[in-house]
C-alpha positions in Angstrom: -122.2 -123.0 214.5 -120.4 -119.9 215.7 -116.6 -119.5 215.4 -116.5 -118.9 211.6 -115.5 -122.5 210.6 -116.9 -123.8 207.3 -119.1 -126.8 207.6 -117.9 -129.5 205.2 -121.3 -131.1 205.1 -123.9 -128.3 204.3 -127.4 -129.1 205.6 -126.1 -131.4 208.4 -125.8 -129.8 211.8 -123.1 -131.4 213.8 -122.5 -131.0 217.6 -119.2 -129.6 218.7 -116.5 -132.3 219.1 -116.6 -132.9 222.8 -114.2 -135.9 222.2 -111.5 -133.3 221.7 -112.4 -131.5 225.0 -110.8 -133.9 227.5 -107.3 -133.5 226.0 -107.7 -129.8 225.5 -108.8 -129.3 229.2 -105.8 -131.4 230.4 -103.5 -129.1 228.4 -105.1 -126.0 229.9 -104.7 -127.4 233.5 -101.1 -128.4 232.8 -100.3 -124.9 231.6 -102.0 -123.4 234.7 -99.6 -125.3 237.0 -101.7 -128.5 237.7 -103.4 -129.1 241.0 -106.8 -129.9 239.4 -107.8 -133.4 238.3 -110.0 -133.4 235.2 -111.8 -136.5 234.2 -111.9 -137.2 230.5 -115.4 -136.4 229.2 -117.4 -139.0 227.3 -119.1 -138.1 224.1 -122.7 -137.1 224.9 -125.7 -138.2 223.0 -126.5 -136.2 219.9 -128.8 -133.4 221.1 -132.4 -133.5 219.8 -132.9 -130.9 217.1 -134.8 -127.7 218.0 -138.3 -127.8 216.4 -137.8 -124.3 215.2 -134.8 -125.4 213.2 -132.2 -123.7 215.5 -129.1 -125.2 217.1 -129.4 -128.7 218.7 -130.2 -128.6 222.4 -127.8 -130.2 224.9 -129.0 -133.3 226.8 -128.7 -131.4 230.1 -127.9 -127.9 231.5 -126.3 -126.3 234.5 -126.5 -122.7 235.7 -123.7 -120.1 235.5 -123.1 -119.0 239.0 -121.4 -116.0 240.6 -119.3 -116.3 243.8 -115.9 -116.9 245.2 -113.8 -119.8 243.8 -110.8 -121.2 245.7 -108.5 -123.9 244.5 -107.2 -126.3 247.1 -105.4 -129.6 247.3 -105.6 -132.5 249.7 -102.7 -134.4 251.2 -102.5 -137.4 253.4 -100.8 -136.5 256.7 -100.0 -138.1 260.1 -100.9 -136.8 263.5 -98.1 -136.7 266.0 -95.6 -134.5 267.9 -92.7 -132.5 266.7 -89.0 -132.7 267.4 -88.0 -136.1 268.9 -84.9 -135.8 271.0 -83.1 -137.5 273.9 -82.8 -136.4 277.5 -79.4 -137.5 278.8 -78.4 -138.2 282.3 -76.3 -135.6 284.3 -74.5 -135.8 287.5 -72.3 -138.7 288.7 -74.7 -141.5 287.6 -76.4 -144.2 289.6 -79.6 -146.3 289.6 -82.6 -145.0 287.8 -85.4 -145.0 290.4 -88.2 -143.1 288.6 -89.1 -142.1 285.0 -91.9 -139.8 283.8 -94.6 -142.0 282.2 -94.9 -142.3 278.4 -97.4 -139.9 277.0 -97.1 -137.5 280.0 -96.2 -133.8 279.5 -93.5 -132.4 281.7 -93.4 -128.6 282.2 -91.0 -126.2 283.8 -89.8 -127.3 287.3 -91.5 -130.7 287.0 -89.7 -134.0 287.4 -88.2 -135.8 284.3 -86.5 -138.7 286.1 -84.8 -139.6 289.4 -81.4 -141.2 290.0 -80.8 -142.8 293.5 -84.1 -141.1 294.6 -82.9 -137.6 293.6 -85.1 -135.7 291.0 -83.8 -134.0 287.9 -86.2 -131.3 286.9 -87.0 -129.6 283.6 -86.1 -125.9 282.8 -86.6 -124.1 279.5 -83.7 -123.2 277.3 -81.7 -124.2 274.2 -78.3 -124.4 275.9 -77.5 -127.7 277.5 -76.8 -127.9 281.3 -73.2 -129.0 281.0 -71.7 -127.6 284.3 -72.4 -126.8 287.9 -73.2 -123.0 288.1 -71.9 -120.9 291.0 -71.1 -117.3 291.9 -68.8 -115.7 289.4 -69.7 -117.9 286.4 -70.8 -116.2 283.2 -72.5 -117.4 280.0 -75.7 -118.1 278.2 -76.5 -120.9 280.5 -76.4 -118.5 283.4 -79.0 -116.3 281.6 -81.2 -119.3 280.9 -81.2 -120.4 284.6 -82.0 -116.8 285.7 -84.9 -116.6 283.2 -86.3 -119.8 284.6 -85.9 -118.7 288.3 -87.6 -115.4 287.5 -90.5 -117.2 285.7 -91.0 -119.3 288.8 -91.0 -116.3 291.1 -87.5 -116.5 292.5 -86.4 -112.9 291.9 -84.1 -110.3 293.4 -81.4 -110.4 290.8 -80.7 -108.9 287.3 -81.4 -111.4 284.5 -78.1 -111.3 282.6 -75.2 -113.6 281.9 -73.5 -113.2 285.3 -74.1 -115.5 288.3 -74.0 -113.2 291.3 -74.5 -113.6 295.0 -78.1 -112.5 294.4 -78.5 -115.3 291.8 -77.1 -117.8 294.4 -79.6 -116.6 296.9 -82.5 -117.2 294.5 -81.1 -120.7 293.8 -81.0 -121.4 297.5 -84.7 -120.4 297.9 -85.5 -122.7 294.9 -83.6 -125.5 296.6 -85.4 -125.0 299.9 -88.8 -125.3 298.1 -87.7 -128.8 296.9 -86.3 -129.9 300.3 -82.7 -129.8 298.9 -79.5 -128.7 300.6 -79.3 -124.9 300.2 -75.9 -124.6 298.5 -76.7 -121.7 296.1 -75.1 -123.8 293.3 -76.9 -125.8 290.7 -75.8 -128.4 288.1 -76.9 -131.2 285.7 -77.6 -133.5 288.6 -80.6 -131.3 289.4 -81.9 -129.8 286.2 -82.0 -130.4 282.4 -82.8 -127.9 279.7 -85.2 -128.3 276.8 -86.7 -125.6 274.6 -90.2 -125.9 276.1 -92.5 -128.3 277.8 -91.9 -131.9 276.5 -94.0 -134.9 276.0 -92.4 -138.2 277.0 -92.3 -140.7 274.1 -90.6 -143.5 276.0 -87.6 -144.5 278.0 -84.5 -144.1 275.8 -83.1 -147.0 273.7 -80.6 -148.6 276.0 -78.7 -150.2 273.1 -78.8 -153.6 274.8 -80.5 -156.8 273.9 -80.5 -158.6 270.6 -79.7 -156.0 268.0 -80.5 -153.2 270.5 -83.9 -151.6 270.8 -84.5 -152.4 274.5 -85.8 -149.4 276.5 -84.2 -148.1 279.7 -86.3 -148.7 282.8 -86.3 -148.1 286.5 -83.6 -150.2 288.1 -81.2 -149.7 285.3 -77.8 -148.1 285.9 -77.1 -144.8 284.2 -73.9 -142.9 283.6 -73.3 -139.2 282.9 -74.3 -138.5 279.3 -76.3 -141.8 278.8 -79.8 -141.4 277.3 -82.6 -141.6 279.8 -85.8 -140.4 278.0 -87.0 -139.9 274.4 -89.2 -136.8 274.3 -91.0 -134.7 271.8 -92.7 -131.3 271.8 -95.8 -131.2 273.9 -98.2 -129.8 271.2 -99.7 -132.0 268.5 -98.8 -131.3 264.9 -99.4 -132.9 261.5 -96.7 -133.9 259.2 -96.9 -134.8 255.5 -94.7 -134.7 252.4 -95.1 -133.0 249.0 -93.1 -133.5 245.8 -90.3 -130.9 245.6 -91.8 -129.6 242.4 -95.0 -128.6 244.4 -93.3 -127.1 247.4 -94.7 -123.7 246.5 -98.2 -124.9 247.4 -97.3 -125.3 251.1 -95.4 -122.2 252.0 -94.9 -121.2 255.7 -98.1 -119.5 256.8 -100.4 -121.2 254.3 -103.8 -121.8 255.9 -105.1 -125.4 256.1 -108.0 -127.4 257.3 -107.1 -130.7 259.0 -109.7 -133.5 259.1 -109.0 -135.8 262.1 -109.9 -139.6 262.2 -113.2 -138.8 264.0 -114.2 -136.4 261.2 -113.5 -133.2 263.2 -112.1 -130.4 261.1 -109.6 -128.0 262.7 -107.9 -124.9 261.2 -104.2 -124.5 261.2 -101.3 -123.3 259.2 -98.0 -124.5 257.7 -95.4 -123.9 260.4 -92.3 -125.4 258.9 -91.1 -126.4 255.4 -88.2 -128.7 255.0 -85.1 -127.4 253.2 -83.9 -130.7 251.8 -85.8 -133.0 249.4 -85.4 -136.7 250.0 -86.7 -139.7 248.1 -89.8 -141.4 249.6 -89.7 -144.9 251.2 -92.1 -146.3 248.6 -89.9 -148.2 246.1 -92.5 -147.5 243.4 -92.2 -143.8 243.9 -88.8 -142.3 244.4 -89.9 -138.8 243.7 -87.9 -136.3 245.9 -90.3 -134.9 248.5 -90.1 -132.2 251.2 -91.3 -132.5 254.7 -94.2 -130.1 255.7 -95.3 -129.5 259.3 -98.7 -128.1 260.2 -99.5 -126.4 263.6 -103.1 -126.2 264.9 -104.7 -122.8 265.8 -105.9 -124.5 268.9 -103.7 -127.5 269.7 -105.8 -128.5 272.7 -108.7 -129.5 270.3 -106.5 -131.9 268.3 -107.6 -135.2 269.8 -106.4 -138.5 268.5 -104.0 -141.3 268.8 -100.4 -140.6 267.7 -99.5 -141.5 264.1 -103.2 -141.5 263.2 -103.9 -140.7 259.5 -105.4 -137.3 258.8 -106.3 -135.3 255.7 -104.8 -131.9 255.1 -106.6 -129.4 252.8 -104.3 -126.7 251.6 -106.0 -123.4 250.7 -104.7 -121.9 247.5 -105.7 -119.0 245.2 -109.1 -117.4 245.7 -111.0 -115.5 243.0 -113.8 -113.4 244.4 -117.1 -112.6 242.8 -116.5 -114.4 239.5 -118.7 -116.3 237.1 -118.1 -120.0 236.9 -119.5 -123.2 235.3 -118.9 -126.9 235.7 -115.7 -127.9 233.9 -117.6 -130.3 231.7 -119.6 -127.4 230.3 -116.6 -126.2 228.3 -116.6 -126.8 224.5 -113.5 -126.9 222.3 -114.3 -124.5 219.5 -113.4 -125.5 215.9 -111.2 -122.5 215.4 -109.4 -122.9 218.8 -110.2 -121.7 222.3 -113.1 -122.6 224.4 -116.8 -121.8 224.7 -120.0 -122.7 226.4 -123.3 -123.6 224.9 -125.9 -121.1 226.3 -129.5 -122.3 226.3 -132.1 -119.6 226.2 -135.7 -119.5 224.9 -135.6 -123.1 223.6 -132.5 -122.5 221.5 -128.8 -123.0 222.0 -125.9 -120.8 220.9 -122.1 -121.0 221.4 -120.4 -118.2 223.4 -116.6 -117.9 223.3 -115.2 -117.6 226.9 -111.9 -116.8 228.5 -110.8 -119.2 231.2 -109.6 -118.3 234.7 -109.2 -120.4 237.8 -110.0 -124.2 237.9 -111.2 -125.3 241.3 -113.8 -127.5 243.0 -114.8 -129.1 239.7 -115.6 -125.6 238.2 -113.8 -123.1 236.0 -113.9 -119.3 236.1 -115.2 -117.9 232.8 -115.7 -114.4 231.3 -117.2 -113.5 228.0 -119.6 -111.1 226.3 -123.2 -111.3 227.5 -122.6 -113.9 230.2 -124.4 -113.5 233.5 -125.3 -115.5 236.6 -128.4 -117.7 236.2 -127.8 -118.5 232.5 -128.1 -122.1 231.5 -125.3 -123.8 229.8 -125.1 -127.3 228.2 -123.4 -130.2 229.9 -123.2 -133.9 229.1 -126.1 -136.0 230.4 
């Protein structure tokens, strides 16, 4: 055979030792950084000898192909919503008379809850509504309020951090539209801030009952600062975990394909990567893992029940216009390295190859005389 090794048994043609190939391939994959599962190859049947006296032919062949090769990995994920948080009661407190329904989405200027029949509405912003704003006040919360008023069409003031008489006039117009007393002042008894539209998860945990866990409901008394609603972000996302050692496979911006429970495949990207590794909940696997969040390109198409299992396919490296063969076509050459058994004109010969990317059960190869369409030996 090729490779320059001396045959210890002259006159007897021996097939290359595929028994050594499984271990060798696993070594190559490990050195390449993992991410590809290679099944150990069984020893094929001894090829029938060529009638012309040439190399023994393999039991089966596969073509060398040319095209793009992309490695990818699959992860088990969960469909859900991002950023669970609490909405706390403002104002003097009282009896809870209405709550937004679980699963509903509340947007800017829509009702979150009512106390004593008076609605508290959602506005967008990261600063909490911690005081009653009036003419002369200054701060980031003033700017947030003015940004919301302007977005709702109540204009006539400069959007800045100063609450002026013009701001008060816009507030009065907003109050009139909601049949409220037109005071020109506004406080936490009327609005609550959140970063964007929210989805209502449930009434907040009241902390009562045996061991806690009861949910607040209409008719309950609330006090300033007590939790009223548990909410999340309004758009659906997917969350999953990867071992800390593989965090580089899921960088922010990495493109993914998500397979939903009904088989629908939707594109998306990694939108957030956790900064702290934590041990998993499985007592059999305490490997430190990092939380990964995926956002859909078109969230409205992401249909499914919350906490449904999904599959996330992470796109990796792509090698374009390369030659490749099935992984099990590789031979471990006697003098080291790898080759393939090319079958042409009823004869087989070994060709040394350089290995590239492993992906999709195939491996990128290069070597002298190789071309697309050639047949290479594979186990039966």
